[in-house]
Wavefront OBJ file of the C-alpha trace (Angstrom):
o trace
v -8.407 -2.516 40.095
v -10.561 -3.873 37.429
v -8.920 -6.102 34.840
v -9.811 -8.160 31.406
v -12.242 -5.621 29.884
v -12.596 -5.112 26.529
v -10.880 -2.810 24.837
v -14.112 -0.581 23.445
v -14.802 0.007 27.398
v -11.552 1.420 28.429
v -13.196 4.896 28.054
v -16.250 5.828 30.975
v -19.157 4.615 29.586
v -21.738 7.198 30.865
v -19.740 9.767 28.314
v -21.679 10.344 24.983
v -19.406 9.802 22.255
v -20.921 12.242 19.465
v -19.890 11.528 16.728
v -20.787 7.950 16.885
v -17.580 5.758 16.195
v -16.656 4.590 12.639
v -17.891 0.927 13.054
v -21.356 1.635 14.853
v -24.517 1.265 12.886
v -25.382 5.030 12.650
v -22.306 7.307 11.290
v -22.974 10.761 10.784
v -20.359 13.195 10.988
v -22.423 16.569 10.566
v -25.136 18.544 12.449
v -28.319 19.042 12.018
v -27.516 22.005 10.086
v -25.370 19.965 8.196
v -22.003 22.225 9.675
v -19.093 19.422 10.227
v -18.618 18.493 13.436
v -15.480 19.920 16.009
v -13.210 18.830 18.404
v -11.884 20.578 20.859
v -9.449 22.532 18.952
v -11.691 23.201 15.970
v -10.684 20.412 14.029
v -13.238 18.066 12.564
v -13.094 14.186 13.231
v -11.870 12.160 10.657
v -14.297 10.279 8.061
v -15.077 7.007 8.845
v -13.682 5.968 5.552
v -9.921 6.782 7.045
v -10.432 4.282 9.667
v -12.072 1.802 6.920
v -8.215 1.816 5.201
v -6.429 1.098 8.131
v -8.255 -1.771 8.830
v -8.137 -3.108 6.133
v -4.589 -3.270 6.143
v -4.653 -4.758 9.727
v -6.973 -7.594 8.804
v -4.076 -8.689 6.063
v -2.743 -12.250 6.678
v 0.647 -11.809 8.412
v 2.820 -13.951 5.796
v 1.291 -12.025 3.131
v 2.087 -8.309 4.521
v 5.204 -9.558 6.028
v 6.696 -10.816 2.335
v 5.545 -7.505 1.429
v 7.164 -5.237 3.307
v 10.260 -7.314 3.227
v 10.212 -7.236 -1.254
v 9.412 -11.261 -1.371
v 7.387 -12.021 -3.799
v 4.097 -13.717 -2.677
v 3.567 -17.537 -2.458
v 2.167 -19.847 -5.329
v -1.108 -18.934 -5.922
v -1.572 -16.207 -3.479
v -1.462 -12.556 -5.145
v 0.076 -9.085 -3.899
v -1.089 -7.256 -0.981
v -1.014 -3.505 -0.901
v 0.801 -2.219 2.406
v 0.485 2.068 2.791
v -0.290 3.424 5.996
v 0.558 0.389 8.175
v 3.823 -0.161 6.405
v 5.720 0.819 9.452
v 3.625 -1.067 12.045
v 4.224 -4.274 9.817
v 7.884 -3.836 9.300
v 8.316 -3.694 12.557
v 5.947 -7.078 13.257
v 8.167 -8.721 10.841
v 10.915 -8.387 12.853
v 9.275 -9.461 15.840
v 7.926 -12.432 14.632
v 11.866 -13.294 14.057
v 11.816 -13.895 18.364
v 8.040 -14.741 18.802
v 6.306 -15.942 16.121
v 6.243 -19.607 16.440
v 3.347 -20.581 13.802
v 5.572 -22.090 11.790
v 8.240 -23.572 14.108
v 9.263 -27.039 13.078
v 11.527 -29.444 15.502
v 13.096 -32.582 13.879
v 15.283 -35.112 14.116
v 17.950 -36.358 11.445
v 21.345 -38.139 11.009
v 24.503 -36.037 11.480
v 26.314 -35.197 8.423
v 29.471 -37.090 8.882
v 32.648 -34.621 8.586
v 35.254 -35.773 6.183
v 38.806 -34.602 7.188
v 41.278 -34.617 3.914
v 44.676 -32.958 4.713
v 45.335 -32.854 0.773
v 42.836 -29.613 0.675
v 44.163 -27.961 3.680
v 46.811 -24.970 2.899
v 49.927 -25.435 4.222
v 51.279 -22.550 6.465
v 55.225 -21.054 6.836
v 55.096 -22.332 10.524
v 53.068 -25.524 10.430
v 55.292 -28.564 10.613
v 55.695 -31.130 8.266
v 53.473 -34.183 8.277
v 57.076 -36.170 8.450
v 58.267 -34.505 11.012
v 55.168 -34.993 13.343
v 55.718 -38.786 12.683
v 59.213 -38.850 13.446
v 59.206 -37.197 16.193
v 60.642 -39.029 19.481
v 57.719 -37.708 21.562
v 54.635 -39.717 23.169
v 51.384 -38.641 23.711
v 50.611 -39.036 27.348
v 46.686 -39.819 26.479
v 46.286 -41.671 29.810
v 42.141 -40.602 30.310
v 41.251 -41.513 26.577
v 43.174 -43.269 24.871
v 42.995 -43.609 20.996
v 40.559 -45.523 19.507
v 42.317 -48.472 17.528
v 41.257 -47.980 13.839
v 39.967 -51.315 12.055
v 41.117 -52.800 8.903
v 38.936 -50.928 6.653
v 39.065 -47.270 8.159
v 36.573 -47.013 10.815
v 36.454 -47.300 14.262
v 36.106 -49.737 16.393
v 33.923 -48.914 19.010
v 31.068 -47.497 16.727
v 29.132 -50.074 14.225
v 29.275 -50.041 10.730
v 26.799 -47.778 9.210
v 25.211 -46.425 12.727
v 25.171 -42.402 12.644
v 24.540 -39.660 15.738
v 20.695 -38.263 15.589
v 20.916 -34.524 15.863
v 17.710 -31.733 16.560
v 17.266 -29.568 13.534
v 14.576 -26.398 13.500
v 12.374 -24.727 10.635
v 10.664 -21.937 11.189
v 10.245 -17.721 11.252
v 12.408 -17.194 14.431
v 15.778 -17.174 15.281
v 15.853 -16.675 18.922
v 13.743 -16.604 21.721
v 11.477 -13.811 23.134
v 13.588 -13.127 25.494
v 16.925 -12.311 22.932
v 14.908 -9.885 21.330
v 16.502 -6.313 21.308
v 14.165 -3.721 22.953
v 13.690 -1.686 20.696
v 12.067 -3.642 17.906
v 8.525 -3.910 20.389
v 9.024 -0.135 20.958
v 9.030 0.557 17.302
v 6.056 -1.857 16.514
v 3.931 -0.334 19.644
v 4.769 3.148 18.270
v 3.558 2.726 14.812
v 0.475 1.408 15.818
v -0.417 4.254 18.117
v 0.847 6.428 15.391
v -1.615 4.884 12.689
v -4.255 6.024 15.193
v -3.165 9.807 16.189
v -2.245 10.926 12.843
v -6.318 11.116 11.725
v -7.229 12.994 14.870
v -4.603 15.538 14.677
v -1.709 14.402 17.195
v 1.772 13.187 17.366
v 3.777 10.215 18.553
v 7.038 11.957 20.038
v 10.080 11.247 22.733
v 10.414 12.734 25.655
v 13.326 14.771 25.456
v 14.205 14.897 29.004
v 14.453 11.526 31.196
v 11.413 10.783 32.762
v 11.422 11.455 36.530
v 8.193 11.254 38.901
v 8.635 14.054 41.524
v 7.689 12.193 44.910
v 8.197 15.818 47.545
v 12.236 16.007 47.112
v 12.541 12.504 45.504
v 13.102 11.775 41.893
v 12.258 8.500 40.609
v 13.445 7.622 37.554
v 10.622 6.214 35.264
v 10.019 4.059 32.015
v 8.240 6.131 29.059
v 8.779 5.327 25.885
v 6.650 7.278 24.548
v 3.603 9.841 24.646
v 0.939 10.824 22.327
v 0.620 14.781 21.976
v -1.526 17.271 19.931
v -0.255 19.505 17.733
v -1.347 23.102 18.409
v -2.870 24.794 14.991
v -0.893 27.612 15.296
v 1.455 26.725 12.446
v 4.295 28.779 13.195
v 3.833 26.966 16.738
v 3.950 23.869 15.059
v 6.623 24.128 12.810
v 9.067 24.980 15.948
v 8.063 21.367 17.535
v 5.828 22.744 20.100
v 3.176 20.265 21.494
v 0.095 20.225 23.422
v -0.853 17.309 26.052
v -0.020 15.043 26.803
v -3.002 12.922 25.602
v -1.634 10.133 26.171
v 1.904 7.799 27.315
v 3.280 4.135 26.111
v 5.489 2.008 28.136
v 7.200 -1.009 26.416
v 9.231 -3.324 28.555
v 11.656 -5.989 28.160
v 10.781 -8.347 31.177
v 9.711 -11.871 29.941
v 9.080 -14.160 33.527
v 6.186 -12.077 36.245
v 5.836 -15.117 38.394
v 7.092 -18.801 39.156
v 4.970 -22.003 38.610
v 4.021 -22.140 42.858
v 2.917 -18.527 42.905
v -0.924 -17.506 41.978
v -1.689 -15.090 39.501
v -1.518 -11.798 40.505
v 0.502 -13.252 43.435
v 4.068 -13.076 41.869
v 7.249 -11.063 42.619
v 7.720 -10.020 39.083
v 3.941 -9.389 38.441
v 3.295 -7.264 41.750
v 6.634 -5.648 40.536
v 5.504 -4.615 36.297
v 2.712 -3.286 37.879
v 4.244 -0.531 40.035
v 5.499 -0.088 36.490
v 2.985 0.816 34.817
v 1.614 2.733 37.983
v 4.702 5.389 38.118
v 4.435 6.290 34.665
v 0.596 6.751 34.941
v 1.754 9.145 38.056
v 4.238 10.454 35.450
v 1.619 11.921 32.804
v -0.488 12.821 35.812
v 1.969 15.088 36.854
v 2.678 16.356 33.698
v -0.876 17.144 32.471
v -1.702 18.988 36.433
v 1.508 21.726 34.827
v -1.504 23.479 33.215
v -1.828 27.035 34.057
v 1.404 27.133 36.341
v 4.708 28.088 36.537
v 8.072 25.818 36.929
v 9.799 25.991 40.305
v 12.958 24.408 39.820
v 14.857 22.774 42.530
v 16.574 25.187 45.045
v 14.901 28.105 43.319
v 15.223 31.379 45.966
v 17.015 29.399 48.255
v 20.556 30.630 49.159
v 22.768 27.404 48.621
v 21.607 28.306 44.985
v 22.047 31.889 44.638
v 25.252 32.464 47.129
v 28.865 31.445 46.845
v 29.587 28.369 48.927
v 31.819 28.528 51.920
v 35.184 28.192 52.920
v 38.964 29.141 51.702
v 39.955 31.649 49.875
v 39.466 32.688 45.970
v 41.951 30.498 44.130
v 41.578 27.719 46.616
v 39.598 25.221 44.208
v 42.217 26.495 41.333
v 42.514 24.323 38.522
v 45.968 23.202 37.536
v 44.823 22.020 33.915
v 43.741 25.723 33.338
v 47.789 26.750 34.000
v 48.818 24.054 31.353
v 45.716 25.499 28.916
v 46.777 28.902 29.088
v 50.371 29.146 26.540
v 48.375 26.896 23.806
v 45.237 29.456 24.113
v 48.036 32.459 23.877
v 49.744 30.846 21.107
v 46.317 30.768 19.294
v 45.158 34.354 20.369
v 48.707 35.547 18.710
v 47.912 33.698 15.392
v 44.369 35.095 15.796
v 45.500 39.184 16.077
v 45.964 39.505 12.760
v 42.141 38.654 11.748
v 40.826 40.989 14.675
v 38.279 43.072 13.503
v 34.765 43.814 14.137
v 33.217 42.147 12.158
v 35.137 38.850 11.730
v 35.209 38.694 15.740
v 31.485 38.724 16.035
v 31.226 35.851 13.556
v 33.386 33.410 15.512
v 32.307 31.036 17.140
v 33.418 30.785 21.047
v 36.327 28.301 22.457
v 33.934 25.716 22.998
v 36.280 24.659 25.762
v 34.675 22.342 28.236
v 34.277 23.406 32.142
v 36.330 21.560 34.538
v 34.951 19.953 37.306
v 36.489 22.777 39.454
v 34.782 25.294 37.064
v 31.567 23.635 37.492
v 32.041 23.307 40.853
v 32.225 27.476 41.804
v 28.632 27.876 38.934
v 25.946 28.393 41.817
v 22.651 28.178 40.323
v 19.402 26.120 41.126
v 18.687 22.355 39.870
v 17.855 21.634 36.235
v 14.679 21.745 34.900
v 11.952 18.773 35.289
v 9.889 20.036 32.145
v 9.754 19.573 28.147
v 10.252 23.201 27.051
v 8.442 22.164 23.660
v 5.520 20.882 25.293
v 2.395 22.979 26.334
v 1.032 21.204 29.271
v -2.851 21.129 28.962
v -5.396 18.279 30.589
v -7.074 17.442 27.252
v -10.116 15.681 27.906
v -10.532 15.852 31.588
v -13.933 17.318 32.996
v -13.271 20.786 33.621
v -16.027 20.305 36.958
v -14.648 17.049 38.143
v -10.960 17.350 40.920
v -10.534 13.998 39.035
v -8.422 13.384 35.709
v -8.144 10.519 33.394
v -4.959 8.899 32.404
v -4.646 6.384 29.308
v -1.433 3.981 28.819
v -0.534 2.039 25.901
v 1.302 -1.087 27.843
v 3.308 -3.489 26.321
v 4.882 -6.788 27.194
v 6.511 -9.818 24.450
v 4.153 -9.435 21.923
v 1.213 -8.286 23.968
v -0.352 -4.666 24.260
v -3.224 -3.820 26.874
v -5.010 -0.156 27.761
v -4.683 0.643 31.147
v -6.868 3.776 32.680
v -6.136 5.374 35.963
v -8.367 8.162 37.370
v -6.980 10.443 40.207
v -8.085 13.102 42.287
v -6.291 16.455 42.365
v -5.717 16.183 46.439
v -3.456 12.753 45.963
v -1.567 14.223 43.150
v -0.694 17.368 44.960
v 0.268 15.294 47.965
v 2.171 13.028 46.375
v 4.048 15.880 44.101
v 4.630 18.537 47.187
v 3.202 17.177 50.428
v 0.843 19.427 50.523
v -3.105 20.356 49.006
v -5.455 23.190 48.603
v -8.339 20.837 47.403
v -11.099 20.408 49.912
v -11.241 16.181 50.332
v -15.072 16.826 50.308
v -14.639 17.268 46.562
v -14.561 13.302 46.210
v -17.513 11.543 44.922
v -19.203 8.161 46.421
v -17.885 5.677 44.678
v -14.055 6.761 44.572
v -12.547 8.693 47.308
v -9.388 10.915 46.936
v -7.390 8.918 48.788
v -8.341 6.523 46.133
v -6.503 5.166 43.050
v -8.832 3.033 40.370
v -7.255 1.490 37.987
v -8.359 -0.412 34.755
v -7.100 -2.749 32.415
v -8.288 -4.145 29.041
v -6.801 -8.024 28.463
v -3.537 -8.381 26.940
v -4.100 -8.450 23.100
v -1.681 -10.599 20.579
v -0.411 -8.105 17.833
v 0.289 -11.661 15.986
v -4.132 -12.294 15.857
v -5.730 -10.107 13.358
v -9.181 -9.780 15.312
v -7.103 -8.933 18.809
v -4.810 -6.052 17.173
v -8.272 -5.023 15.383
v -9.118 -4.742 18.935
v -7.032 -2.637 20.554
v -6.617 -0.300 17.684
v -10.329 0.369 18.201
v -9.331 0.949 21.565
v -6.579 3.238 20.455
v -9.180 4.928 18.628
v -12.199 5.237 21.002
v -9.531 7.007 23.031
v -8.494 9.636 20.854
v -12.396 10.256 19.900
v -12.880 10.508 23.720
v -9.913 12.783 24.752
v -10.538 15.228 21.778
v -14.531 15.792 22.181
v -15.752 19.406 22.906
v -16.925 19.755 26.052
l 1 2 3 4 5 6 7 8 9 10 11 12 13 14 15 16 17 18 19 20 21 22 23 24 25 26 27 28 29 30 31 32 33 34 35 36 37 38 39 40 41 42 43 44 45 46 47 48 49 50 51 52 53 54 55 56 57 58 59 60 61 62 63 64 65 66 67 68 69 70 71 72 73 74 75 76 77 78 79 80 81 82 83 84 85 86 87 88 89 90 91 92 93 94 95 96 97 98 99 100 101 102 103 104 105 106 107 108 109 110 111 112 113 114 115 116 117 118 119 120 121 122 123 124 125 126 127 128 129 130 131 132 133 134 135 136 137 138 139 140 141 142 143 144 145 146 147 148 149 150 151 152 153 154 155 156 157 158 159 160 161 162 163 164 165 166 167 168 169 170 171 172 173 174 175 176 177 178 179 180 181 182 183 184 185 186 187 188 189 190 191 192 193 194 195 196 197 198 199 200 201 202 203 204 205 206 207 208 209 210 211 212 213 214 215 216 217 218 219 220 221 222 223 224 225 226 227 228 229 230 231 232 233 234 235 236 237 238 239 240 241 242 243 244 245 246 247 248 249 250 251 252 253 254 255 256 257 258 259 260 261 262 263 264 265 266 267 268 269 270 271 272 273 274 275 276 277 278 279 280 281 282 283 284 285 286 287 288 289 290 291 292 293 294 295 296 297 298 299 300 301 302 303 304 305 306 307 308 309 310 311 312 313 314 315 316 317 318 319 320 321 322 323 324 325 326 327 328 329 330 331 332 333 334 335 336 337 338 339 340 341 342 343 344 345 346 347 348 349 350 351 352 353 354 355 356 357 358 359 360 361 362 363 364 365 366 367 368 369 370 371 372 373 374 375 376 377 378 379 380 381 382 383 384 385 386 387 388 389 390 391 392 393 394 395 396 397 398 399 400 401 402 403 404 405 406 407 408 409 410 411 412 413 414 415 416 417 418 419 420 421 422 423 424 425 426 427 428 429 430 431 432 433 434 435 436 437 438 439 440 441 442 443 444 445 446 447 448 449 450 451 452 453 454 455 456 457 458 459 460 461 462 463 464 465 466 467 468 469 470 471 472 473 474
């Protein structure tokens, strides 16, 4: 595992990026013949001006951008900034600053404000006794542990010196709570907006998984946290309008954990830190399984097995009769008689079904394979994979606290097949000298602070480089 690499080195360094990246010295989006350089799907690469517009908005001052998205006037001496393409990102970052931005924190002490008790201003309720009734009461208060303080002649307490007041601590700043209290959706919306800024110029979209993400390890399904994934829009407009996507290109994972190791643990040895690494690895293995589905058909759990095709055993045909069905039968018969006058072949075809939910006994009688694990709107394609290589490059955008990092996992097809099904047709001799087939090679950038202008620009350049490399024409 390699850590703390820069975002511009997240893609393989031996690869030739053509055309050059927008921030490089030489910018050319055309070939020698004057034709535009196309990506793998036939679309041209985004112009360099598109990146410069996004770069300008990412480098805005935090306070100026926060005031713009919250519709507050700029500070005295400052001009109003324009936020258009990155408005969704700045809106999410402003919400995140209410728990994580400590740049304006100010702690101070001041005397406590004395509470003035005025009985004349209180409204008396119907059931509240009169003050005279309380004074005439014969009951004696039994305050043994805390006897009442004696009042002096001037009305002040005798146990506190005159003029002495309690000191209380106060806070002024941007935050309204600690970072641990921030809702999870704030982080996900902010990171998703940052990924969308890099995805849209390349003809990609950021989508949320339709099905619960589950990693398949032979016959066991492990739940995986997957916040969103980036996928490419198909060139067919009919497919694009129906919501079909191609990919995934990369995935993202946002986690709410804030504690990773104790003060006595060395970096990388904390229990929370190791568990967090397993969460990231599980999400990337799931992305590798999804990309490897290209050219294959889904085999549902139990498909072709006797226990998923034949009725279950034991008892007579009516041994699991649900009593609730008998109770609902008269009501349904009455409704049928009321609808008898509307019976018509055309009206009957338009009338919807009863919509009654199946009982547990009726669900138990249904014999069918397990539910599907594939997203029906996704065309699984290994976008950016070298066709002659048995290795696949998996990328993920990881986020904790107010930081983000980009991860790169290089995995062999034989390793992935053995993990998924327990068997593989790939020979073990297909590995390379620098990485055997049974070894996972993981690389991670440093953690970038989203509240720092230069760092969020660096991670955005890493996302742009990732799309630039994966969508290349091979």
